[in-house]
N, C-alpha and C positions, 0 to 999 in steps of 0.2 A: 432447480437451483443453478446459479451461475457463479463462476469464480473469475476474478480478475487478478492476474499475476503481474506485478511490476518488479522487474529485475533492476537492481541498482548497484553501483560501484561507489564505495564511500572511503574517505581518507581513514586508514586504519587507526590512527591516533584519535580520531573523533567518533568512533563507533559507539562508545558508551553514551556520549553526548547526544548522538542521534537517536539512540533507543529511548533515552529519557524524554526527549521532545516527542517521539512517537507516542509514547504512553501518556504523556501529560496533555498534549495538544490534539493529536490526530484521533486517538481512540475515542475520547468524549464527544467530539464532533461527528464521528462516524456513526455512533450510536443514535444520532438524531436523523440520519438520512433514511429516507423511505426505502424499504426493502432490505436494509442492511441486516445480515445475519451473523457476522463474526469476522475476525481477522487473525492472521498469523504473520509474524515477522521472523524470518529465518535468517541467521547471519553466519558467514565464514569469516571469523576475526583475522585469520592469517592472510587472506588475500583482499579483505575489505569489500566482500560481495554479499549483498542481501537480496532476499526475495520476500516481497510483501504479498500476501494472499488475502484478498477480501471476498467475502461470501455474500451473495445477493439472492433475494428471493426469486428474481428472474433476470434474464439478459436486459429487458426493458428497464428494470430498475437501475442496473449498472450503467446503461447508456444514459439514462436521465441524470444520473449522479455526475457524469462527465459533462453533459450539456449545461448543468446548472453551475458549472465552474468549481464545484467543491474539490474535485480531484486535482485540478490545476492549482488551486490555492494551497493544497496540502503539499504538493511538490515544491512549490516556491519556498516553503519554509526550510527546506533541506538543500537549497541550491549551493550554499557554502560548503556543504559536506560532501557533494558528489565529485567524483573524478571522471565522470563521463555521463552521457545522457541516459536517462532511464528507459527501459524497454517495457512497453505494456502489451499484454496479451490477454485474451478472454477464452474461457472454456465452459462448456456445459459440465456440470457435476454429475457424473453418471453413477457413481457409488459413493455413499457417505455412511460411515459406520459410527 
């Protein structure tokens, strides 16, 4: 399994709006992506920082997801919420309980 982490900075007054958009728009579309296994959205409301974790069957599935532009299309939905550029990282999932 492979995990993609995207760290974001969001305007604190728009956090609830961003969470609602993530649930309503991103999650349903993510479920249609090949190899998608789940997602977490972690938020620190005090400083407007979030971490999005998406889980994929394989690194190849996560890469294909970026190459088909899905990932970029989702980020565009949040451009008015961001206070800085998102940071993307990828990791092999070594332990999952």
